[in-house]
MARFI-312623 format. One record per residue (C-alpha): residue number from 0; x, y, z; residue in one letter; chain. Coordinates in steps of 0.05 Angstrom, whole numbers, plus 32768, in hexadecimal, padded with zeros to 4 digits. Layout:
// MARFI-312623
<node><kedo>NUM</kedo><c1>X</c1><c2>Y</c2><c3>Z</c3><kolza>A</kolza><vexke>A</vexke></node>
...
// end
This chain:
// MARFI-312623
<node><kedo>0</kedo><c1>7FF8</c1><c2>80FE</c2><c3>7F7E</c3><kolza>M</kolza><vexke>A</vexke></node>
<node><kedo>1</kedo><c1>800F</c1><c2>80D9</c2><c3>7FC4</c3><kolza>R</kolza><vexke>A</vexke></node>
<node><kedo>2</kedo><c1>8015</c1><c2>808D</c2><c3>7FB9</c3><kolza>L</kolza><vexke>A</vexke></node>
<node><kedo>3</kedo><c1>8009</c1><c2>8064</c2><c3>7FF4</c3><kolza>I</kolza><vexke>A</vexke></node>
<node><kedo>4</kedo><c1>8021</c1><c2>8013</c2><c3>7FE6</c3><kolza>V</kolza><vexke>A</vexke></node>
<node><kedo>5</kedo><c1>8012</c1><c2>7FE7</c2><c3>801E</c3><kolza>I</kolza><vexke>A</vexke></node>
<node><kedo>6</kedo><c1>8028</c1><c2>7FA8</c2><c3>8021</c3><kolza>T</kolza><vexke>A</vexke></node>
<node><kedo>7</kedo><c1>8030</c1><c2>7F68</c2><c3>804B</c3><kolza>G</kolza><vexke>A</vexke></node>
<node><kedo>8</kedo><c1>8014</c1><c2>7F21</c2><c3>804A</c3><kolza>M</kolza><vexke>A</vexke></node>
<node><kedo>9</kedo><c1>7FDB</c1><c2>7F1C</c2><c3>806F</c3><kolza>L</kolza><vexke>A</vexke></node>
<node><kedo>10</kedo><c1>7F95</c1><c2>7F37</c2><c3>8049</c3><kolza>H</kolza><vexke>A</vexke></node>
<node><kedo>11</kedo><c1>7F6F</c1><c2>7F50</c2><c3>807B</c3><kolza>Q</kolza><vexke>A</vexke></node>
<node><kedo>12</kedo><c1>7FA0</c1><c2>7F8D</c2><c3>809C</c3><kolza>P</kolza><vexke>A</vexke></node>
<node><kedo>13</kedo><c1>7FA6</c1><c2>7F9F</c2><c3>8057</c3><kolza>K</kolza><vexke>A</vexke></node>
<node><kedo>14</kedo><c1>7F5E</c1><c2>7FA4</c2><c3>8047</c3><kolza>A</kolza><vexke>A</vexke></node>
<node><kedo>15</kedo><c1>7F5D</c1><c2>7FC2</c2><c3>8095</c3><kolza>R</kolza><vexke>A</vexke></node>
<node><kedo>16</kedo><c1>7F9B</c1><c2>7FF2</c2><c3>808D</c3><kolza>F</kolza><vexke>A</vexke></node>
<node><kedo>17</kedo><c1>7F77</c1><c2>800E</c2><c3>8044</c3><kolza>T</kolza><vexke>A</vexke></node>
<node><kedo>18</kedo><c1>7F3D</c1><c2>8025</c2><c3>8069</c3><kolza>Q</kolza><vexke>A</vexke></node>
<node><kedo>19</kedo><c1>7F57</c1><c2>804D</c2><c3>809A</c3><kolza>A</kolza><vexke>A</vexke></node>
<node><kedo>20</kedo><c1>7F7D</c1><c2>806D</c2><c3>806C</c3><kolza>L</kolza><vexke>A</vexke></node>
<node><kedo>21</kedo><c1>7F44</c1><c2>807D</c2><c3>803B</c3><kolza>I</kolza><vexke>A</vexke></node>
<node><kedo>22</kedo><c1>7F19</c1><c2>8090</c2><c3>807E</c3><kolza>E</kolza><vexke>A</vexke></node>
<node><kedo>23</kedo><c1>7F52</c1><c2>80CA</c2><c3>8089</c3><kolza>V</kolza><vexke>A</vexke></node>
<node><kedo>24</kedo><c1>7F5F</c1><c2>80D8</c2><c3>8046</c3><kolza>L</kolza><vexke>A</vexke></node>
<node><kedo>25</kedo><c1>7F17</c1><c2>80E1</c2><c3>8033</c3><kolza>S</kolza><vexke>A</vexke></node>
<node><kedo>26</kedo><c1>7F13</c1><c2>811F</c2><c3>8069</c3><kolza>A</kolza><vexke>A</vexke></node>
<node><kedo>27</kedo><c1>7F4D</c1><c2>813E</c2><c3>803F</c3><kolza>K</kolza><vexke>A</vexke></node>
<node><kedo>28</kedo><c1>7F3B</c1><c2>8134</c2><c3>7FF2</c3><kolza>T</kolza><vexke>A</vexke></node>
<node><kedo>29</kedo><c1>7F09</c1><c2>8115</c2><c3>7FC7</c3><kolza>D</kolza><vexke>A</vexke></node>
<node><kedo>30</kedo><c1>7F3F</c1><c2>8104</c2><c3>7F95</c3><kolza>R</kolza><vexke>A</vexke></node>
<node><kedo>31</kedo><c1>7F4C</c1><c2>80C2</c2><c3>7FAD</c3><kolza>L</kolza><vexke>A</vexke></node>
<node><kedo>32</kedo><c1>7F5A</c1><c2>8084</c2><c3>7F82</c3><kolza>A</kolza><vexke>A</vexke></node>
<node><kedo>33</kedo><c1>7F63</c1><c2>803A</c2><c3>7F9A</c3><kolza>L</kolza><vexke>A</vexke></node>
<node><kedo>34</kedo><c1>7F90</c1><c2>800F</c2><c3>7F69</c3><kolza>I</kolza><vexke>A</vexke></node>
<node><kedo>35</kedo><c1>7F81</c1><c2>7FC7</c2><c3>7F88</c3><kolza>D</kolza><vexke>A</vexke></node>
<node><kedo>36</kedo><c1>7FB5</c1><c2>7F97</c2><c3>7F82</c3><kolza>N</kolza><vexke>A</vexke></node>
<node><kedo>37</kedo><c1>7FA5</c1><c2>7F6C</c2><c3>7FBF</c3><kolza>S</kolza><vexke>A</vexke></node>
<node><kedo>38</kedo><c1>7F9E</c1><c2>7F19</c2><c3>7FC4</c3><kolza>D</kolza><vexke>A</vexke></node>
<node><kedo>39</kedo><c1>7F4D</c1><c2>7F26</c2><c3>7FC6</c3><kolza>A</kolza><vexke>A</vexke></node>
<node><kedo>40</kedo><c1>7F20</c1><c2>7F68</c2><c3>7FAD</c3><kolza>P</kolza><vexke>A</vexke></node>
<node><kedo>41</kedo><c1>7F15</c1><c2>7F9E</c2><c3>7FDC</c3><kolza>L</kolza><vexke>A</vexke></node>
<node><kedo>42</kedo><c1>7ECF</c1><c2>7FB2</c2><c3>7FDE</c3><kolza>A</kolza><vexke>A</vexke></node>
<node><kedo>43</kedo><c1>7ED4</c1><c2>7FFD</c2><c3>7FFA</c3><kolza>I</kolza><vexke>A</vexke></node>
<node><kedo>44</kedo><c1>7E92</c1><c2>802A</c2><c3>7FD5</c3><kolza>A</kolza><vexke>A</vexke></node>
<node><kedo>45</kedo><c1>7E9A</c1><c2>8067</c2><c3>7FC0</c3><kolza>G</kolza><vexke>A</vexke></node>
<node><kedo>46</kedo><c1>7EDA</c1><c2>8067</c2><c3>7FAC</c3><kolza>L</kolza><vexke>A</vexke></node>
<node><kedo>47</kedo><c1>7EFF</c1><c2>806B</c2><c3>7F65</c3><kolza>R</kolza><vexke>A</vexke></node>
<node><kedo>48</kedo><c1>7F1C</c1><c2>8026</c2><c3>7F62</c3><kolza>R</kolza><vexke>A</vexke></node>
<node><kedo>49</kedo><c1>7F52</c1><c2>7FFF</c2><c3>7F2E</c3><kolza>Q</kolza><vexke>A</vexke></node>
<node><kedo>50</kedo><c1>7F51</c1><c2>7FB4</c2><c3>7F35</c3><kolza>R</kolza><vexke>A</vexke></node>
<node><kedo>51</kedo><c1>7F8F</c1><c2>7F9B</c2><c3>7F21</c3><kolza>L</kolza><vexke>A</vexke></node>
<node><kedo>52</kedo><c1>7F91</c1><c2>7F4F</c2><c3>7F28</c3><kolza>A</kolza><vexke>A</vexke></node>
<node><kedo>53</kedo><c1>7FA8</c1><c2>7F0D</c2><c3>7F06</c3><kolza>G</kolza><vexke>A</vexke></node>
<node><kedo>54</kedo><c1>7FEB</c1><c2>7F19</c2><c3>7F22</c3><kolza>G</kolza><vexke>A</vexke></node>
<node><kedo>55</kedo><c1>801A</c1><c2>7F48</c2><c3>7F4C</c3><kolza>C</kolza><vexke>A</vexke></node>
<node><kedo>56</kedo><c1>8033</c1><c2>7F9D</c2><c3>7F3A</c3><kolza>V</kolza><vexke>A</vexke></node>
<node><kedo>57</kedo><c1>8075</c1><c2>7F84</c2><c3>7F4F</c3><kolza>C</kolza><vexke>A</vexke></node>
<node><kedo>58</kedo><c1>807D</c1><c2>7F59</c2><c3>7F0C</c3><kolza>C</kolza><vexke>A</vexke></node>
<node><kedo>59</kedo><c1>8049</c1><c2>7F47</c2><c3>7ED8</c3><kolza>S</kolza><vexke>A</vexke></node>
<node><kedo>60</kedo><c1>8013</c1><c2>7F84</c2><c3>7EE6</c3><kolza>L</kolza><vexke>A</vexke></node>
<node><kedo>61</kedo><c1>8052</c1><c2>7FB5</c2><c3>7EF6</c3><kolza>A</kolza><vexke>A</vexke></node>
<node><kedo>62</kedo><c1>8042</c1><c2>7FCE</c2><c3>7EA1</c3><kolza>P</kolza><vexke>A</vexke></node>
<node><kedo>63</kedo><c1>7FF3</c1><c2>7FD9</c2><c3>7EC1</c3><kolza>A</kolza><vexke>A</vexke></node>
<node><kedo>64</kedo><c1>8009</c1><c2>7FFB</c2><c3>7F01</c3><kolza>L</kolza><vexke>A</vexke></node>
<node><kedo>65</kedo><c1>8038</c1><c2>8030</c2><c3>7EDF</c3><kolza>I</kolza><vexke>A</vexke></node>
<node><kedo>66</kedo><c1>8007</c1><c2>803E</c2><c3>7EA2</c3><kolza>S</kolza><vexke>A</vexke></node>
<node><kedo>67</kedo><c1>7FCF</c1><c2>8043</c2><c3>7EDD</c3><kolza>Q</kolza><vexke>A</vexke></node>
<node><kedo>68</kedo><c1>7FF6</c1><c2>8071</c2><c3>7F07</c3><kolza>L</kolza><vexke>A</vexke></node>
<node><kedo>69</kedo><c1>8006</c1><c2>8091</c2><c3>7EC5</c3><kolza>G</kolza><vexke>A</vexke></node>
<node><kedo>70</kedo><c1>7FBB</c1><c2>80A7</c2><c3>7EB7</c3><kolza>R</kolza><vexke>A</vexke></node>
<node><kedo>71</kedo><c1>7FA0</c1><c2>80B3</c2><c3>7EFA</c3><kolza>L</kolza><vexke>A</vexke></node>
<node><kedo>72</kedo><c1>7F8D</c1><c2>80F7</c2><c3>7F13</c3><kolza>D</kolza><vexke>A</vexke></node>
<node><kedo>73</kedo><c1>7F86</c1><c2>80F3</c2><c3>7F5D</c3><kolza>A</kolza><vexke>A</vexke></node>
<node><kedo>74</kedo><c1>7FAE</c1><c2>810E</c2><c3>7F9A</c3><kolza>D</kolza><vexke>A</vexke></node>
<node><kedo>75</kedo><c1>7FB6</c1><c2>80C9</c2><c3>7FBF</c3><kolza>Y</kolza><vexke>A</vexke></node>
<node><kedo>76</kedo><c1>7FAF</c1><c2>8085</c2><c3>7FA5</c3><kolza>A</kolza><vexke>A</vexke></node>
<node><kedo>77</kedo><c1>7FB7</c1><c2>8045</c2><c3>7FCF</c3><kolza>I</kolza><vexke>A</vexke></node>
<node><kedo>78</kedo><c1>7FD6</c1><c2>8009</c2><c3>7FBC</c3><kolza>L</kolza><vexke>A</vexke></node>
<node><kedo>79</kedo><c1>7FC9</c1><c2>7FCA</c2><c3>7FE5</c3><kolza>P</kolza><vexke>A</vexke></node>
<node><kedo>80</kedo><c1>7FF3</c1><c2>7F9A</c2><c3>7FBA</c3><kolza>V</kolza><vexke>A</vexke></node>
<node><kedo>81</kedo><c1>7FEE</c1><c2>7F47</c2><c3>7FBA</c3><kolza>S</kolza><vexke>A</vexke></node>
<node><kedo>82</kedo><c1>800A</c1><c2>7F1A</c2><c3>7FF2</c3><kolza>A</kolza><vexke>A</vexke></node>
<node><kedo>83</kedo><c1>803A</c1><c2>7EFE</c2><c3>7FB8</c3><kolza>Q</kolza><vexke>A</vexke></node>
<node><kedo>84</kedo><c1>8060</c1><c2>7F3B</c2><c3>7FA9</c3><kolza>A</kolza><vexke>A</vexke></node>
<node><kedo>85</kedo><c1>80AD</c1><c2>7F43</c2><c3>7FAD</c3><kolza>D</kolza><vexke>A</vexke></node>
<node><kedo>86</kedo><c1>80BD</c1><c2>7F7C</c2><c3>7FD0</c3><kolza>S</kolza><vexke>A</vexke></node>
<node><kedo>87</kedo><c1>8106</c1><c2>7F82</c2><c3>7FB1</c3><kolza>G</kolza><vexke>A</vexke></node>
<node><kedo>88</kedo><c1>80DB</c1><c2>7F85</c2><c3>7F6C</c3><kolza>A</kolza><vexke>A</vexke></node>
<node><kedo>89</kedo><c1>80A3</c1><c2>7FBA</c2><c3>7F7E</c3><kolza>L</kolza><vexke>A</vexke></node>
<node><kedo>90</kedo><c1>80DF</c1><c2>7FDD</c2><c3>7FA1</c3><kolza>A</kolza><vexke>A</vexke></node>
<node><kedo>91</kedo><c1>80FF</c1><c2>7FE8</c2><c3>7F5B</c3><kolza>T</kolza><vexke>A</vexke></node>
<node><kedo>92</kedo><c1>80BE</c1><c2>7FF4</c2><c3>7F38</c3><kolza>I</kolza><vexke>A</vexke></node>
<node><kedo>93</kedo><c1>80AA</c1><c2>802B</c2><c3>7F69</c3><kolza>L</kolza><vexke>A</vexke></node>
<node><kedo>94</kedo><c1>80F5</c1><c2>804F</c2><c3>7F69</c3><kolza>D</kolza><vexke>A</vexke></node>
<node><kedo>95</kedo><c1>80EF</c1><c2>8058</c2><c3>7F19</c3><kolza>G</kolza><vexke>A</vexke></node>
<node><kedo>96</kedo><c1>80AB</c1><c2>8079</c2><c3>7F2E</c3><kolza>L</kolza><vexke>A</vexke></node>
<node><kedo>97</kedo><c1>80C2</c1><c2>80A3</c2><c3>7F65</c3><kolza>R</kolza><vexke>A</vexke></node>
<node><kedo>98</kedo><c1>80B6</c1><c2>80EF</c2><c3>7F48</c3><kolza>S</kolza><vexke>A</vexke></node>
<node><kedo>99</kedo><c1>80AA</c1><c2>8138</c2><c3>7F61</c3><kolza>E</kolza><vexke>A</vexke></node>
<node><kedo>100</kedo><c1>805A</c1><c2>8129</c2><c3>7F3F</c3><kolza>D</kolza><vexke>A</vexke></node>
<node><kedo>101</kedo><c1>805D</c1><c2>80E4</c2><c3>7F61</c3><kolza>L</kolza><vexke>A</vexke></node>
<node><kedo>102</kedo><c1>8075</c1><c2>80D4</c2><c3>7FBA</c3><kolza>Q</kolza><vexke>A</vexke></node>
<node><kedo>103</kedo><c1>8071</c1><c2>8098</c2><c3>7FBF</c3><kolza>I</kolza><vexke>A</vexke></node>
<node><kedo>104</kedo><c1>8067</c1><c2>806E</c2><c3>800D</c3><kolza>T</kolza><vexke>A</vexke></node>
<node><kedo>105</kedo><c1>806C</c1><c2>8028</c2><c3>8010</c3><kolza>T</kolza><vexke>A</vexke></node>
<node><kedo>106</kedo><c1>8050</c1><c2>800D</c2><c3>805C</c3><kolza>V</kolza><vexke>A</vexke></node>
<node><kedo>107</kedo><c1>8060</c1><c2>7FBF</c2><c3>806A</c3><kolza>S</kolza><vexke>A</vexke></node>
<node><kedo>108</kedo><c1>802D</c1><c2>7F99</c2><c3>809E</c3><kolza>L</kolza><vexke>A</vexke></node>
<node><kedo>109</kedo><c1>805F</c1><c2>7F63</c2><c3>80B6</c3><kolza>I</kolza><vexke>A</vexke></node>
<node><kedo>110</kedo><c1>8039</c1><c2>7F2E</c2><c3>80D9</c3><kolza>D</kolza><vexke>A</vexke></node>
<node><kedo>111</kedo><c1>8053</c1><c2>7F02</c2><c3>8112</c3><kolza>R</kolza><vexke>A</vexke></node>
<node><kedo>112</kedo><c1>804C</c1><c2>7EC8</c2><c3>80E3</c3><kolza>L</kolza><vexke>A</vexke></node>
<node><kedo>113</kedo><c1>8076</c1><c2>7EE7</c2><c3>80B8</c3><kolza>A</kolza><vexke>A</vexke></node>
<node><kedo>114</kedo><c1>80A4</c1><c2>7EFA</c2><c3>80EF</c3><kolza>Q</kolza><vexke>A</vexke></node>
<node><kedo>115</kedo><c1>80A7</c1><c2>7EB8</c2><c3>8109</c3><kolza>T</kolza><vexke>A</vexke></node>
<node><kedo>116</kedo><c1>80A3</c1><c2>7E81</c2><c3>80CE</c3><kolza>H</kolza><vexke>A</vexke></node>
<node><kedo>117</kedo><c1>80C0</c1><c2>7EAF</c2><c3>8094</c3><kolza>N</kolza><vexke>A</vexke></node>
<node><kedo>118</kedo><c1>80ED</c1><c2>7EDD</c2><c3>80B2</c3><kolza>P</kolza><vexke>A</vexke></node>
<node><kedo>119</kedo><c1>8118</c1><c2>7EEC</c2><c3>8072</c3><kolza>Y</kolza><vexke>A</vexke></node>
<node><kedo>120</kedo><c1>80D7</c1><c2>7F04</c2><c3>8056</c3><kolza>L</kolza><vexke>A</vexke></node>
<node><kedo>121</kedo><c1>80C0</c1><c2>7F2C</c2><c3>808F</c3><kolza>A</kolza><vexke>A</vexke></node>
<node><kedo>122</kedo><c1>8114</c1><c2>7F51</c2><c3>808C</c3><kolza>R</kolza><vexke>A</vexke></node>
<node><kedo>123</kedo><c1>80FD</c1><c2>7F5F</c2><c3>8037</c3><kolza>K</kolza><vexke>A</vexke></node>
<node><kedo>124</kedo><c1>80BA</c1><c2>7F7A</c2><c3>804A</c3><kolza>L</kolza><vexke>A</vexke></node>
<node><kedo>125</kedo><c1>80E6</c1><c2>7FA9</c2><c3>8087</c3><kolza>K</kolza><vexke>A</vexke></node>
<node><kedo>126</kedo><c1>8117</c1><c2>7FBD</c2><c3>804F</c3><kolza>A</kolza><vexke>A</vexke></node>
<node><kedo>127</kedo><c1>80E9</c1><c2>7FCA</c2><c3>801A</c3><kolza>Y</kolza><vexke>A</vexke></node>
<node><kedo>128</kedo><c1>80C4</c1><c2>7FF8</c2><c3>803B</c3><kolza>S</kolza><vexke>A</vexke></node>
<node><kedo>129</kedo><c1>80BB</c1><c2>803F</c2><c3>8053</c3><kolza>D</kolza><vexke>A</vexke></node>
<node><kedo>130</kedo><c1>8088</c1><c2>8028</c2><c3>809B</c3><kolza>I</kolza><vexke>A</vexke></node>
<node><kedo>131</kedo><c1>808C</c1><c2>7FE5</c2><c3>80B9</c3><kolza>Q</kolza><vexke>A</vexke></node>
<node><kedo>132</kedo><c1>804D</c1><c2>7FD5</c2><c3>80DC</c3><kolza>V</kolza><vexke>A</vexke></node>
<node><kedo>133</kedo><c1>804E</c1><c2>7F97</c2><c3>810D</c3><kolza>Y</kolza><vexke>A</vexke></node>
<node><kedo>134</kedo><c1>801A</c1><c2>7F6E</c2><c3>8126</c3><kolza>E</kolza><vexke>A</vexke></node>
<node><kedo>135</kedo><c1>7FEF</c1><c2>7F7D</c2><c3>8156</c3><kolza>P</kolza><vexke>A</vexke></node>
<node><kedo>136</kedo><c1>7FEA</c1><c2>7FB6</c2><c3>8120</c3><kolza>F</kolza><vexke>A</vexke></node>
<node><kedo>137</kedo><c1>7FD5</c1><c2>7FFB</c2><c3>8136</c3><kolza>D</kolza><vexke>A</vexke></node>
<node><kedo>138</kedo><c1>7FB3</c1><c2>801B</c2><c3>80F8</c3><kolza>F</kolza><vexke>A</vexke></node>
<node><kedo>139</kedo><c1>7FB0</c1><c2>8068</c2><c3>811D</c3><kolza>S</kolza><vexke>A</vexke></node>
<node><kedo>140</kedo><c1>7FFD</c1><c2>8071</c2><c3>811C</c3><kolza>E</kolza><vexke>A</vexke></node>
<node><kedo>141</kedo><c1>8004</c1><c2>8043</c2><c3>80DF</c3><kolza>A</kolza><vexke>A</vexke></node>
<node><kedo>142</kedo><c1>7FD6</c1><c2>8078</c2><c3>80B9</c3><kolza>V</kolza><vexke>A</vexke></node>
<node><kedo>143</kedo><c1>7FF5</c1><c2>80B6</c2><c3>80D7</c3><kolza>H</kolza><vexke>A</vexke></node>
<node><kedo>144</kedo><c1>8037</c1><c2>809D</c2><c3>80C4</c3><kolza>A</kolza><vexke>A</vexke></node>
<node><kedo>145</kedo><c1>802C</c1><c2>8087</c2><c3>807A</c3><kolza>A</kolza><vexke>A</vexke></node>
<node><kedo>146</kedo><c1>8004</c1><c2>80D4</c2><c3>8071</c3><kolza>L</kolza><vexke>A</vexke></node>
<node><kedo>147</kedo><c1>803C</c1><c2>80FA</c2><c3>809A</c3><kolza>G</kolza><vexke>A</vexke></node>
<node><kedo>148</kedo><c1>8014</c1><c2>810F</c2><c3>80CA</c3><kolza>L</kolza><vexke>A</vexke></node>
<node><kedo>149</kedo><c1>801C</c1><c2>8111</c2><c3>8115</c3><kolza>E</kolza><vexke>A</vexke></node>
<node><kedo>150</kedo><c1>8003</c1><c2>80EB</c2><c3>8144</c3><kolza>A</kolza><vexke>A</vexke></node>
<node><kedo>151</kedo><c1>7FB9</c1><c2>80EC</c2><c3>8161</c3><kolza>L</kolza><vexke>A</vexke></node>
<node><kedo>152</kedo><c1>7FBB</c1><c2>8102</c2><c3>81A5</c3><kolza>P</kolza><vexke>A</vexke></node>
<node><kedo>153</kedo><c1>7FA8</c1><c2>80CF</c2><c3>81D7</c3><kolza>G</kolza><vexke>A</vexke></node>
// end
């Protein structure tokens, strides 16, 4: 299974990126799941969804995430993470889950506000992610990078 983890501060860009991933992945497989730990529930119809609310998958909900991933029967899973997530703690948990059967890609959406008003947070998001996407967000390129696909022409 391939898990794509989406981190960052702003809810709306994470929701839009999640939707963009779903659109591309839905054409590839019907075995797609959403594990929703975002700050507000994502409303996405026609997709298996498990909401992990009331905490963050980097700490209080880590056991629930590990359990959910162990039971999940999917080719791809998308995990938008709460803005409260600590990038370092999340990276530690994800590193412990990586295996031949579970490939993990972490995408950080780094907005201008984080870059200018909280550069430490922006550096942390960058340090603990495989792919960084900066505002203004280009989701087409980011989706292709996250899935390891060639960029679209034009």
